[in-house]
ZADO-1210 file (C-alpha; in nm, 4 decimals, padded with zeros to 6 digits):
<atoms>
<atom x="10.8273" y="10.4723" z="08.7875" code="UNK" pos="1"/>
<atom x="11.0658" y="10.6686" z="09.0150" code="UNK" pos="2"/>
<atom x="11.3686" y="10.4351" z="08.9684" code="UNK" pos="3"/>
<atom x="11.4293" y="10.2441" z="08.6491" code="UNK" pos="4"/>
<atom x="11.7225" y="10.0334" z="08.5324" code="UNK" pos="5"/>
<atom x="11.7432" y="10.0424" z="08.1531" code="UNK" pos="6"/>
<atom x="11.9748" y="09.9603" z="07.8652" code="UNK" pos="7"/>
<atom x="12.0448" y="10.2695" z="07.6597" code="UNK" pos="8"/>
<atom x="12.3081" y="10.5187" z="07.5489" code="UNK" pos="9"/>
<atom x="12.3104" y="10.7883" z="07.8174" code="UNK" pos="10"/>
<atom x="12.3907" y="11.0567" z="07.5589" code="UNK" pos="11"/>
<atom x="12.0525" y="10.9835" z="07.3969" code="UNK" pos="12"/>
<atom x="11.8476" y="11.0175" z="07.7157" code="UNK" pos="13"/>
<atom x="11.5808" y="11.2901" z="07.6958" code="UNK" pos="14"/>
<atom x="11.5798" y="11.3789" z="08.0630" code="UNK" pos="15"/>
<atom x="11.6381" y="11.6985" z="08.2592" code="UNK" pos="16"/>
<atom x="11.9917" y="11.5977" z="08.3542" code="UNK" pos="17"/>
<atom x="12.2407" y="11.3240" z="08.2807" code="UNK" pos="18"/>
<atom x="12.5303" y="11.2425" z="08.5110" code="UNK" pos="19"/>
<atom x="12.8834" y="11.2192" z="08.3771" code="UNK" pos="20"/>
<atom x="13.1317" y="10.9845" z="08.5451" code="UNK" pos="21"/>
<atom x="13.4123" y="11.2362" z="08.5111" code="UNK" pos="22"/>
<atom x="13.7822" y="11.2624" z="08.5854" code="UNK" pos="23"/>
<atom x="13.8797" y="11.5051" z="08.8598" code="UNK" pos="24"/>
<atom x="13.9987" y="11.7589" z="08.5991" code="UNK" pos="25"/>
<atom x="13.6485" y="11.7606" z="08.4356" code="UNK" pos="26"/>
<atom x="13.8282" y="11.7972" z="08.1017" code="UNK" pos="27"/>
<atom x="13.7041" y="11.4780" z="07.9405" code="UNK" pos="28"/>
<atom x="13.8473" y="11.1310" z="07.9085" code="UNK" pos="29"/>
<atom x="13.7433" y="10.7873" z="07.7899" code="UNK" pos="30"/>
<atom x="13.4301" y="10.5791" z="07.8371" code="UNK" pos="31"/>
<atom x="13.1132" y="10.7621" z="07.9382" code="UNK" pos="32"/>
<atom x="13.3091" y="11.0822" z="08.0026" code="UNK" pos="33"/>
<atom x="13.4487" y="11.0937" z="07.6502" code="UNK" pos="34"/>
<atom x="13.1153" y="10.9981" z="07.4920" code="UNK" pos="35"/>
<atom x="12.9325" y="11.2782" z="07.6740" code="UNK" pos="36"/>
<atom x="13.1904" y="11.5411" z="07.5796" code="UNK" pos="37"/>
<atom x="13.1880" y="11.4270" z="07.2179" code="UNK" pos="38"/>
<atom x="12.8081" y="11.4368" z="07.1953" code="UNK" pos="39"/>
<atom x="12.7803" y="11.7720" z="07.3759" code="UNK" pos="40"/>
<atom x="13.0344" y="11.9507" z="07.1594" code="UNK" pos="41"/>
<atom x="13.3182" y="12.1930" z="07.2465" code="UNK" pos="42"/>
<atom x="13.0956" y="12.4222" z="07.4537" code="UNK" pos="43"/>
<atom x="13.0864" y="12.1696" z="07.7368" code="UNK" pos="44"/>
<atom x="13.4656" y="12.1496" z="07.7621" code="UNK" pos="45"/>
<atom x="13.4860" y="12.5293" z="07.7579" code="UNK" pos="46"/>
<atom x="13.2498" y="12.5567" z="08.0562" code="UNK" pos="47"/>
<atom x="13.4259" y="12.2745" z="08.2423" code="UNK" pos="48"/>
<atom x="13.7600" y="12.4560" z="08.2155" code="UNK" pos="49"/>
<atom x="13.6169" y="12.7343" z="08.4321" code="UNK" pos="50"/>
<atom x="13.5065" y="12.4986" z="08.7117" code="UNK" pos="51"/>
<atom x="13.8529" y="12.4223" z="08.8445" code="UNK" pos="52"/>
<atom x="13.8054" y="12.0468" z="08.8672" code="UNK" pos="53"/>
<atom x="13.6121" y="11.8427" z="09.1212" code="UNK" pos="54"/>
<atom x="13.7067" y="11.6312" z="09.4219" code="UNK" pos="55"/>
<atom x="13.6261" y="11.2604" z="09.4461" code="UNK" pos="56"/>
<atom x="13.2713" y="11.2127" z="09.5718" code="UNK" pos="57"/>
<atom x="13.1736" y="11.5649" z="09.4714" code="UNK" pos="58"/>
<atom x="12.9650" y="11.6949" z="09.1819" code="UNK" pos="59"/>
<atom x="12.9321" y="12.0055" z="08.9634" code="UNK" pos="60"/>
<atom x="12.6651" y="12.1054" z="08.7119" code="UNK" pos="61"/>
<atom x="12.6921" y="12.2573" z="08.3632" code="UNK" pos="62"/>
<atom x="12.4802" y="12.3143" z="08.0563" code="UNK" pos="63"/>
<atom x="12.4152" y="12.0307" z="07.8108" code="UNK" pos="64"/>
<atom x="12.4886" y="12.2042" z="07.4780" code="UNK" pos="65"/>
<atom x="12.4205" y="11.9581" z="07.1923" code="UNK" pos="66"/>
<atom x="12.2834" y="11.6847" z="07.4194" code="UNK" pos="67"/>
<atom x="11.9038" y="11.6252" z="07.4347" code="UNK" pos="68"/>
<atom x="11.8974" y="11.6953" z="07.8115" code="UNK" pos="69"/>
<atom x="11.9068" y="12.0325" z="07.9939" code="UNK" pos="70"/>
<atom x="12.2015" y="11.9795" z="08.2274" code="UNK" pos="71"/>
<atom x="12.5097" y="11.7634" z="08.2731" code="UNK" pos="72"/>
<atom x="12.6088" y="11.6843" z="08.6307" code="UNK" pos="73"/>
<atom x="12.9744" y="11.5852" z="08.6576" code="UNK" pos="74"/>
<atom x="13.0772" y="11.3609" z="08.9475" code="UNK" pos="75"/>
<atom x="13.4092" y="11.1950" z="09.0246" code="UNK" pos="76"/>
<atom x="13.3873" y="10.8366" z="09.1441" code="UNK" pos="77"/>
<atom x="13.6508" y="10.6577" z="09.3533" code="UNK" pos="78"/>
<atom x="13.9128" y="10.4260" z="09.2083" code="UNK" pos="79"/>
<atom x="13.8485" y="10.0851" z="09.3631" code="UNK" pos="80"/>
<atom x="14.1310" y="09.9341" z="09.5683" code="UNK" pos="81"/>
<atom x="13.9797" y="09.6815" z="09.8070" code="UNK" pos="82"/>
<atom x="13.6648" y="09.8479" z="09.9389" code="UNK" pos="83"/>
<atom x="13.8353" y="09.9317" z="10.2691" code="UNK" pos="84"/>
<atom x="13.9685" y="10.2748" z="10.1813" code="UNK" pos="85"/>
<atom x="13.6444" y="10.4728" z="10.1876" code="UNK" pos="86"/>
<atom x="13.5312" y="10.3662" z="09.8403" code="UNK" pos="87"/>
<atom x="13.1681" y="10.2850" z="09.9378" code="UNK" pos="88"/>
<atom x="13.1230" y="10.6185" z="10.1166" code="UNK" pos="89"/>
<atom x="13.2760" y="10.8135" z="09.8278" code="UNK" pos="90"/>
<atom x="13.0659" y="10.6314" z="09.5700" code="UNK" pos="91"/>
<atom x="12.7481" y="10.6937" z="09.7702" code="UNK" pos="92"/>
<atom x="12.8468" y="11.0605" z="09.7939" code="UNK" pos="93"/>
<atom x="12.8649" y="11.0789" z="09.4119" code="UNK" pos="94"/>
<atom x="12.4972" y="10.9843" z="09.3884" code="UNK" pos="95"/>
<atom x="12.3855" y="11.2016" z="09.6810" code="UNK" pos="96"/>
<atom x="12.5673" y="11.5121" z="09.5567" code="UNK" pos="97"/>
<atom x="12.4456" y="11.4627" z="09.2012" code="UNK" pos="98"/>
<atom x="12.0857" y="11.4235" z="09.3175" code="UNK" pos="99"/>
<atom x="12.1205" y="11.7303" z="09.5387" code="UNK" pos="100"/>
<atom x="12.2322" y="11.9401" z="09.2408" code="UNK" pos="101"/>
<atom x="11.9539" y="11.7953" z="09.0247" code="UNK" pos="102"/>
<atom x="11.6960" y="11.8901" z="09.2870" code="UNK" pos="103"/>
<atom x="11.8387" y="12.2421" z="09.3226" code="UNK" pos="104"/>
<atom x="11.8177" y="12.2822" z="08.9439" code="UNK" pos="105"/>
<atom x="11.4503" y="12.1820" z="08.9492" code="UNK" pos="106"/>
<atom x="11.5068" y="11.8568" z="08.7609" code="UNK" pos="107"/>
<atom x="11.2214" y="11.6074" z="08.7476" code="UNK" pos="108"/>
<atom x="11.4270" y="11.3354" z="08.5798" code="UNK" pos="109"/>
<atom x="11.7942" y="11.2379" z="08.5891" code="UNK" pos="110"/>
<atom x="11.9949" y="10.9553" z="08.4321" code="UNK" pos="111"/>
<atom x="12.3054" y="10.7982" z="08.5888" code="UNK" pos="112"/>
<atom x="12.5674" y="10.5662" z="08.4456" code="UNK" pos="113"/>
<atom x="12.6983" y="10.2991" z="08.6829" code="UNK" pos="114"/>
<atom x="12.9663" y="10.5210" z="08.8348" code="UNK" pos="115"/>
<atom x="13.3220" y="10.3827" z="08.8867" code="UNK" pos="116"/>
<atom x="13.2296" y="10.0432" z="08.7382" code="UNK" pos="117"/>
<atom x="13.4465" y="10.0866" z="08.4267" code="UNK" pos="118"/>
<atom x="13.8182" y="10.1598" z="08.4257" code="UNK" pos="119"/>
<atom x="13.7993" y="10.2620" z="08.7941" code="UNK" pos="120"/>
<atom x="13.7427" y="09.8941" z="08.8697" code="UNK" pos="121"/>
<atom x="13.4515" y="09.8999" z="09.1147" code="UNK" pos="122"/>
<atom x="13.2864" y="09.5515" z="09.1158" code="UNK" pos="123"/>
<atom x="12.9662" y="09.5969" z="08.9218" code="UNK" pos="124"/>
<atom x="12.7356" y="09.4145" z="09.1619" code="UNK" pos="125"/>
<atom x="12.8648" y="09.6247" z="09.4543" code="UNK" pos="126"/>
<atom x="12.8512" y="09.9461" z="09.2510" code="UNK" pos="127"/>
<atom x="12.4910" y="09.8768" z="09.1555" code="UNK" pos="128"/>
<atom x="12.3942" y="09.7972" z="09.5159" code="UNK" pos="129"/>
<atom x="12.5340" y="10.1320" z="09.6355" code="UNK" pos="130"/>
<atom x="12.3623" y="10.3134" z="09.3486" code="UNK" pos="131"/>
<atom x="12.0240" y="10.1546" z="09.4157" code="UNK" pos="132"/>
<atom x="12.0427" y="10.2011" z="09.7938" code="UNK" pos="133"/>
<atom x="12.1503" y="10.5649" z="09.7730" code="UNK" pos="134"/>
<atom x="11.8976" y="10.6584" z="09.5061" code="UNK" pos="135"/>
<atom x="11.6277" y="10.4701" z="09.6985" code="UNK" pos="136"/>
<atom x="11.6989" y="10.6737" z="10.0119" code="UNK" pos="137"/>
<atom x="11.6677" y="10.9957" z="09.8117" code="UNK" pos="138"/>
<atom x="11.3411" y="10.8894" z="09.6469" code="UNK" pos="139"/>
<atom x="11.1904" y="10.8060" z="09.9864" code="UNK" pos="140"/>
<atom x="11.1935" y="11.1794" z="10.0568" code="UNK" pos="141"/>
<atom x="11.1748" y="11.3339" z="09.7082" code="UNK" pos="142"/>
<atom x="10.9683" y="11.3065" z="09.3908" code="UNK" pos="143"/>
<atom x="11.1910" y="11.2496" z="09.0882" code="UNK" pos="144"/>
<atom x="11.2308" y="10.9910" z="08.8123" code="UNK" pos="145"/>
<atom x="11.5793" y="10.8416" z="08.8207" code="UNK" pos="146"/>
<atom x="11.7338" y="10.6121" z="08.5610" code="UNK" pos="147"/>
<atom x="12.0378" y="10.3881" z="08.5981" code="UNK" pos="148"/>
<atom x="12.1549" y="10.3478" z="08.2406" code="UNK" pos="149"/>
<atom x="12.3416" y="10.0312" z="08.1492" code="UNK" pos="150"/>
<atom x="12.4981" y="10.0595" z="07.8049" code="UNK" pos="151"/>
<atom x="12.6215" y="09.7020" z="07.7678" code="UNK" pos="152"/>
<atom x="12.4213" y="09.4360" z="07.9532" code="UNK" pos="153"/>
<atom x="12.7009" y="09.1816" z="07.9074" code="UNK" pos="154"/>
<atom x="12.9032" y="09.3958" z="08.1468" code="UNK" pos="155"/>
<atom x="12.6274" y="09.3889" z="08.4098" code="UNK" pos="156"/>
<atom x="12.5142" y="09.1208" z="08.6499" code="UNK" pos="157"/>
<atom x="12.3787" y="09.1061" z="09.0016" code="UNK" pos="158"/>
<atom x="12.5761" y="08.9149" z="09.2638" code="UNK" pos="159"/>
<atom x="12.6751" y="08.5694" z="09.1438" code="UNK" pos="160"/>
<atom x="12.5240" y="08.3840" z="09.4411" code="UNK" pos="161"/>
<atom x="12.1897" y="08.5643" z="09.4153" code="UNK" pos="162"/>
<atom x="12.1818" y="08.5091" z="09.0402" code="UNK" pos="163"/>
<atom x="12.2575" y="08.1381" z="09.0834" code="UNK" pos="164"/>
<atom x="11.9986" y="08.0973" z="09.3596" code="UNK" pos="165"/>
<atom x="11.7272" y="08.2629" z="09.1519" code="UNK" pos="166"/>
<atom x="11.8301" y="08.0677" z="08.8429" code="UNK" pos="167"/>
<atom x="11.7978" y="07.7398" z="09.0371" code="UNK" pos="168"/>
<atom x="11.4596" y="07.8472" z="09.1771" code="UNK" pos="169"/>
<atom x="11.3363" y="07.9291" z="08.8260" code="UNK" pos="170"/>
<atom x="11.4598" y="07.5919" z="08.6984" code="UNK" pos="171"/>
<atom x="11.2758" y="07.4073" z="08.9752" code="UNK" pos="172"/>
<atom x="10.9453" y="07.5877" z="08.9199" code="UNK" pos="173"/>
<atom x="10.9592" y="07.6595" z="08.5471" code="UNK" pos="174"/>
<atom x="11.0694" y="07.3091" z="08.4426" code="UNK" pos="175"/>
<atom x="10.8024" y="07.1470" z="08.6589" code="UNK" pos="176"/>
<atom x="10.5387" y="07.3603" z="08.4925" code="UNK" pos="177"/>
<atom x="10.6524" y="07.2706" z="08.1416" code="UNK" pos="178"/>
<atom x="10.7433" y="06.9041" z="08.1826" code="UNK" pos="179"/>
<atom x="10.3911" y="06.7659" z="08.2280" code="UNK" pos="180"/>
<atom x="10.2891" y="06.4799" z="08.0023" code="UNK" pos="181"/>
<atom x="10.0040" y="06.5043" z="07.7545" code="UNK" pos="182"/>
<atom x="09.7629" y="06.3334" z="07.9943" code="UNK" pos="183"/>
<atom x="09.8421" y="06.5819" z="08.2710" code="UNK" pos="184"/>
<atom x="09.7880" y="06.8789" z="08.0420" code="UNK" pos="185"/>
<atom x="09.4567" y="06.7333" z="07.9271" code="UNK" pos="186"/>
<atom x="09.3535" y="06.6855" z="08.2889" code="UNK" pos="187"/>
<atom x="09.4324" y="07.0495" z="08.3657" code="UNK" pos="188"/>
<atom x="09.2363" y="07.1656" z="08.0635" code="UNK" pos="189"/>
<atom x="08.9432" y="06.9513" z="08.1751" code="UNK" pos="190"/>
<atom x="08.9262" y="07.1107" z="08.5165" code="UNK" pos="191"/>
<atom x="08.9958" y="07.4583" z="08.3784" code="UNK" pos="192"/>
<atom x="08.6619" y="07.4272" z="08.1991" code="UNK" pos="193"/>
<atom x="08.4690" y="07.3461" z="08.5143" code="UNK" pos="194"/>
<atom x="08.3364" y="07.7031" z="08.5283" code="UNK" pos="195"/>
<atom x="08.1546" y="07.6601" z="08.1984" code="UNK" pos="196"/>
<atom x="07.8080" y="07.6358" z="08.3422" code="UNK" pos="197"/>
<atom x="07.4969" y="07.5465" z="08.1423" code="UNK" pos="198"/>
<atom x="07.1761" y="07.7384" z="08.1962" code="UNK" pos="199"/>
<atom x="07.0425" y="07.4682" z="08.4290" code="UNK" pos="200"/>
<atom x="07.3508" y="07.5055" z="08.6556" code="UNK" pos="201"/>
<atom x="07.5048" y="07.1682" z="08.5570" code="UNK" pos="202"/>
<atom x="07.8740" y="07.1627" z="08.4652" code="UNK" pos="203"/>
<atom x="07.9038" y="07.1514" z="08.0848" code="UNK" pos="204"/>
<atom x="08.2334" y="06.9646" z="08.0860" code="UNK" pos="205"/>
<atom x="08.2330" y="06.5824" z="08.0976" code="UNK" pos="206"/>
<atom x="08.3250" y="06.3964" z="08.4178" code="UNK" pos="207"/>
<atom x="08.6884" y="06.2936" z="08.4655" code="UNK" pos="208"/>
<atom x="08.7959" y="05.9602" z="08.3182" code="UNK" pos="209"/>
<atom x="08.8655" y="05.6696" z="08.5487" code="UNK" pos="210"/>
<atom x="09.2148" y="05.6853" z="08.6920" code="UNK" pos="211"/>
<atom x="09.2387" y="06.0633" z="08.6649" code="UNK" pos="212"/>
<atom x="09.2781" y="06.3025" z="08.9560" code="UNK" pos="213"/>
<atom x="08.9868" y="06.3479" z="09.1991" code="UNK" pos="214"/>
<atom x="08.7122" y="06.5813" z="09.0908" code="UNK" pos="215"/>
<atom x="08.7458" y="06.9497" z="09.1706" code="UNK" pos="216"/>
<atom x="08.5688" y="07.0934" z="09.4709" code="UNK" pos="217"/>
<atom x="08.2016" y="07.1783" z="09.4085" code="UNK" pos="218"/>
<atom x="08.1531" y="07.5273" z="09.2760" code="UNK" pos="219"/>
<atom x="07.9569" y="07.7928" z="09.4547" code="UNK" pos="220"/>
<atom x="07.5939" y="07.8002" z="09.3542" code="UNK" pos="221"/>
<atom x="07.5404" y="07.9973" z="09.0343" code="UNK" pos="222"/>
<atom x="07.3577" y="08.3275" z="09.0433" code="UNK" pos="223"/>
<atom x="06.9815" y="08.2815" z="09.0380" code="UNK" pos="224"/>
<atom x="06.8333" y="08.3136" z="08.6909" code="UNK" pos="225"/>
<atom x="06.5591" y="08.5519" z="08.8034" code="UNK" pos="226"/>
<atom x="06.7893" y="08.8003" z="08.9776" code="UNK" pos="227"/>
<atom x="06.7597" y="09.1581" z="08.8529" code="UNK" pos="228"/>
<atom x="07.0513" y="09.3316" z="08.6821" code="UNK" pos="229"/>
<atom x="07.0603" y="09.5905" z="08.9608" code="UNK" pos="230"/>
<atom x="07.0850" y="09.3184" z="09.2279" code="UNK" pos="231"/>
<atom x="07.3496" y="09.1315" z="09.0251" code="UNK" pos="232"/>
<atom x="07.5659" y="09.4418" z="08.9986" code="UNK" pos="233"/>
<atom x="07.5200" y="09.4955" z="09.3711" code="UNK" pos="234"/>
<atom x="07.6902" y="09.1641" z="09.4390" code="UNK" pos="235"/>
<atom x="08.0245" y="09.2833" z="09.2950" code="UNK" pos="236"/>
<atom x="08.3031" y="09.2016" z="09.5386" code="UNK" pos="237"/>
<atom x="08.5606" y="09.4402" z="09.6848" code="UNK" pos="238"/>
<atom x="08.7554" y="09.6100" z="09.4037" code="UNK" pos="239"/>
<atom x="09.1336" y="09.6290" z="09.3695" code="UNK" pos="240"/>
<atom x="09.1378" y="09.9919" z="09.4839" code="UNK" pos="241"/>
<atom x="08.9179" y="09.9175" z="09.7845" code="UNK" pos="242"/>
<atom x="09.1320" y="09.6233" z="09.8906" code="UNK" pos="243"/>
<atom x="09.4529" y="09.8209" z="09.8395" code="UNK" pos="244"/>
<atom x="09.3333" y="10.1157" z="10.0490" code="UNK" pos="245"/>
<atom x="09.2091" y="09.8786" z="10.3195" code="UNK" pos="246"/>
<atom x="09.5469" y="09.7033" z="10.3247" code="UNK" pos="247"/>
<atom x="09.7244" y="10.0384" z="10.3525" code="UNK" pos="248"/>
<atom x="09.5077" y="10.1358" z="10.6511" code="UNK" pos="249"/>
<atom x="09.5763" y="09.7983" z="10.8143" code="UNK" pos="250"/>
<atom x="09.9530" y="09.8350" z="10.7572" code="UNK" pos="251"/>
<atom x="09.9754" y="10.1583" z="10.9552" code="UNK" pos="252"/>
<atom x="10.1787" y="10.3204" z="10.6751" code="UNK" pos="253"/>
<atom x="10.0905" y="10.6491" z="10.5068" code="UNK" pos="254"/>
<atom x="09.9918" y="10.6640" z="10.1418" code="UNK" pos="255"/>
<atom x="10.3246" y="10.8289" z="10.0570" code="UNK" pos="256"/>
<atom x="10.5249" y="10.5600" z="10.2347" code="UNK" pos="257"/>
<atom x="10.3427" y="10.2902" z="10.0390" code="UNK" pos="258"/>
<atom x="10.3635" y="10.4372" z="09.6897" code="UNK" pos="259"/>
<atom x="10.7299" y="10.5242" z="09.7385" code="UNK" pos="260"/>
<atom x="10.8064" y="10.1708" z="09.8616" code="UNK" pos="261"/>
<atom x="10.6142" y="10.0456" z="09.5574" code="UNK" pos="262"/>
<atom x="10.8260" y="10.2563" z="09.3186" code="UNK" pos="263"/>
<atom x="10.5001" y="10.4160" z="09.2001" code="UNK" pos="264"/>
<atom x="10.4540" y="10.7735" z="09.0849" code="UNK" pos="265"/>
<atom x="10.2428" y="10.9946" z="09.3133" code="UNK" pos="266"/>
<atom x="10.0133" y="11.0990" z="09.0282" code="UNK" pos="267"/>
<atom x="09.9289" y="10.7378" z="08.9471" code="UNK" pos="268"/>
<atom x="09.8530" y="10.6634" z="09.3103" code="UNK" pos="269"/>
<atom x="09.6152" y="10.9604" z="09.3178" code="UNK" pos="270"/>
<atom x="09.4267" y="10.8066" z="09.0234" code="UNK" pos="271"/>
<atom x="09.4018" y="10.4734" z="09.2017" code="UNK" pos="272"/>
<atom x="09.2772" y="10.6366" z="09.5224" code="UNK" pos="273"/>
<atom x="09.0114" y="10.8434" z="09.3448" code="UNK" pos="274"/>
<atom x="08.8803" y="10.5681" z="09.1134" code="UNK" pos="275"/>
<atom x="08.7041" y="10.2810" z="09.2906" code="UNK" pos="276"/>
<atom x="08.7168" y="10.0570" z="08.9832" code="UNK" pos="277"/>
<atom x="09.0689" y="10.1450" z="08.8660" code="UNK" pos="278"/>
<atom x="09.2341" y="09.8539" z="08.6839" code="UNK" pos="279"/>
<atom x="09.6130" y="09.8562" z="08.7327" code="UNK" pos="280"/>
<atom x="09.8730" y="09.6801" z="08.5232" code="UNK" pos="281"/>
<atom x="10.0133" y="09.3611" z="08.6700" code="UNK" pos="282"/>
<atom x="10.3543" y="09.5205" z="08.7538" code="UNK" pos="283"/>
<atom x="10.1707" y="09.7979" z="08.9416" code="UNK" pos="284"/>
<atom x="09.9571" y="09.5524" z="09.1394" code="UNK" pos="285"/>
<atom x="10.2637" y="09.3442" z="09.2272" code="UNK" pos="286"/>
<atom x="10.4550" y="09.6544" z="09.3298" code="UNK" pos="287"/>
<atom x="10.1893" y="09.7374" z="09.5887" code="UNK" pos="288"/>
<atom x="10.1937" y="09.3796" z="09.7171" code="UNK" pos="289"/>
<atom x="10.5693" y="09.4118" z="09.7678" code="UNK" pos="290"/>
<atom x="10.5374" y="09.7533" z="09.9343" code="UNK" pos="291"/>
<atom x="10.2783" y="09.6169" z="10.1772" code="UNK" pos="292"/>
<atom x="10.4934" y="09.3068" z="10.2403" code="UNK" pos="293"/>
<atom x="10.2039" y="09.0731" z="10.1682" code="UNK" pos="294"/>
<atom x="10.2398" y="08.6982" z="10.1977" code="UNK" pos="295"/>
<atom x="10.2229" y="08.4863" z="09.8842" code="UNK" pos="296"/>
<atom x="09.8548" y="08.4071" z="09.9421" code="UNK" pos="297"/>
<atom x="09.7728" y="08.7728" z="10.0122" code="UNK" pos="298"/>
<atom x="09.9619" y="08.8733" z="09.6983" code="UNK" pos="299"/>
<atom x="09.7541" y="08.6302" z="09.4938" code="UNK" pos="300"/>
<atom x="09.4346" y="08.7747" z="09.6447" code="UNK" pos="301"/>
<atom x="09.5356" y="09.1313" z="09.5572" code="UNK" pos="302"/>
<atom x="09.6317" y="09.0278" z="09.2047" code="UNK" pos="303"/>
<atom x="09.2993" y="08.8505" z="09.1607" code="UNK" pos="304"/>
<atom x="09.1165" y="09.1749" z="09.2356" code="UNK" pos="305"/>
<atom x="09.2978" y="09.3268" z="08.9372" code="UNK" pos="306"/>
<atom x="09.2247" y="09.0267" z="08.7145" code="UNK" pos="307"/>
<atom x="09.5722" y="08.8683" z="08.7314" code="UNK" pos="308"/>
<atom x="09.7385" y="08.5617" z="08.8795" code="UNK" pos="309"/>
<atom x="10.0885" y="08.4361" z="08.9557" code="UNK" pos="310"/>
<atom x="10.1996" y="08.1649" z="08.7173" code="UNK" pos="311"/>
<atom x="10.4933" y="07.9257" z="08.7066" code="UNK" pos="312"/>
<atom x="10.4911" y="07.9658" z="08.3296" code="UNK" pos="313"/>
<atom x="10.6243" y="08.3212" z="08.3817" code="UNK" pos="314"/>
<atom x="10.9882" y="08.3727" z="08.4827" code="UNK" pos="315"/>
<atom x="10.8973" y="08.7161" z="08.6157" code="UNK" pos="316"/>
<atom x="10.6330" y="08.5702" z="08.8465" code="UNK" pos="317"/>
<atom x="10.8727" y="08.3007" z="08.9686" code="UNK" pos="318"/>
<atom x="11.1381" y="08.5603" z="09.0519" code="UNK" pos="319"/>
<atom x="10.8862" y="08.7656" z="09.2488" code="UNK" pos="320"/>
<atom x="10.7689" y="08.4499" z="09.4269" code="UNK" pos="321"/>
<atom x="11.1337" y="08.3757" z="09.5143" code="UNK" pos="322"/>
<atom x="11.1761" y="08.7117" z="09.6874" code="UNK" pos="323"/>
<atom x="10.8432" y="08.6917" z="09.8723" code="UNK" pos="324"/>
<atom x="10.9172" y="08.3377" z="09.9920" code="UNK" pos="325"/>
<atom x="11.2562" y="08.4599" z="10.1205" code="UNK" pos="326"/>
<atom x="11.0993" y="08.7574" z="10.3000" code="UNK" pos="327"/>
<atom x="11.2831" y="09.0133" z="10.0849" code="UNK" pos="328"/>
<atom x="11.0477" y="09.3000" z="09.9983" code="UNK" pos="329"/>
<atom x="11.3042" y="09.5498" z="09.8706" code="UNK" pos="330"/>
<atom x="11.1515" y="09.6447" z="09.5364" code="UNK" pos="331"/>
<atom x="11.4778" y="09.7880" z="09.4066" code="UNK" pos="332"/>
<atom x="11.6591" y="09.4606" z="09.4678" code="UNK" pos="333"/>
<atom x="11.3715" y="09.2736" z="09.3047" code="UNK" pos="334"/>
<atom x="11.3932" y="09.5013" z="09.0020" code="UNK" pos="335"/>
<atom x="11.7684" y="09.4423" z="08.9807" code="UNK" pos="336"/>
<atom x="11.7008" y="09.0696" z="08.9570" code="UNK" pos="337"/>
<atom x="11.4197" y="09.1150" z="08.7045" code="UNK" pos="338"/>
<atom x="11.6508" y="09.3287" z="08.4907" code="UNK" pos="339"/>
<atom x="11.9256" y="09.0683" z="08.5109" code="UNK" pos="340"/>
<atom x="11.6852" y="08.8050" z="08.3780" code="UNK" pos="341"/>
<atom x="11.5460" y="09.0334" z="08.1033" code="UNK" pos="342"/>
<atom x="11.2054" y="09.0717" z="08.2686" code="UNK" pos="343"/>
<atom x="10.9815" y="09.3761" z="08.3042" code="UNK" pos="344"/>
<atom x="11.0380" y="09.5776" z="08.6226" code="UNK" pos="345"/>
<atom x="10.7825" y="09.6395" z="08.8944" code="UNK" pos="346"/>
<atom x="10.6147" y="09.9756" z="08.9294" code="UNK" pos="347"/>
<atom x="10.4001" y="10.1930" z="08.7102" code="UNK" pos="348"/>
</atoms>
């Protein structure tokens, strides 16, 4: 997955480069800066002394010494005043310059802290939005795995209004799903068994009791008993891969545009394209639905081809439904929300 938001200690990240939210002197400090210098050992400070500092919004690269990565990229974030003194531009520059150096160094993976969101006072929701947008722009043109590392989740949250809106949407859908009475659950179980067909083609489950909901729609005729195995196999419907590739052609987008919008690695997409019967994970299938901006019904159809369904018993599914129903197909914003609610992110 090209962009991931994770909880971890950035000094433990086994990536090509980690980014240090440094002071302009580059000589260490508190927070992430101090932790990185302490874990790297005195060699890092020695090299930083020779760099002559760094301007706000800029970045410089050094070795990693005792850290498990190959490089440390030092960037100086802005001190937040009111957001009207160039802070957003400077913060975006921190990510762009760091990614530029990572690319020049041949890095395939890089891990960022949430720059300026500590003692520099940048509101965390705004800092995360700038981080995600800037990294997303870079990944639209480049192949790299980028991590945003959140050390303490209690210090992280998406915008309050968005969080509250999603929370209310989950409550509406999730509570409804789990507040059915015993009779309602039994009714659902009864109709869930309607596909249990006896050899003579008659439904094996008993008819509904009087006063229950109307009977389900008649099922399609079962496959003839005398059909050959070869003919039966020939009746297999369009596969997930076939539907996905057809949808991509219909969208007018290129393969690269789609898998980047889906937050999917190029190598995985190549596997999907070359294997007609490829079975994706549910997060991968959903990621493509988001990238293609499918409606809720179209999303359900694509998921069905992969053997999955959307369910109101899953908070993750409800969150994704919320974004689709609101016409928001930004997978990075969706992943922010999923992370905030402790759900798995979309992508490979």
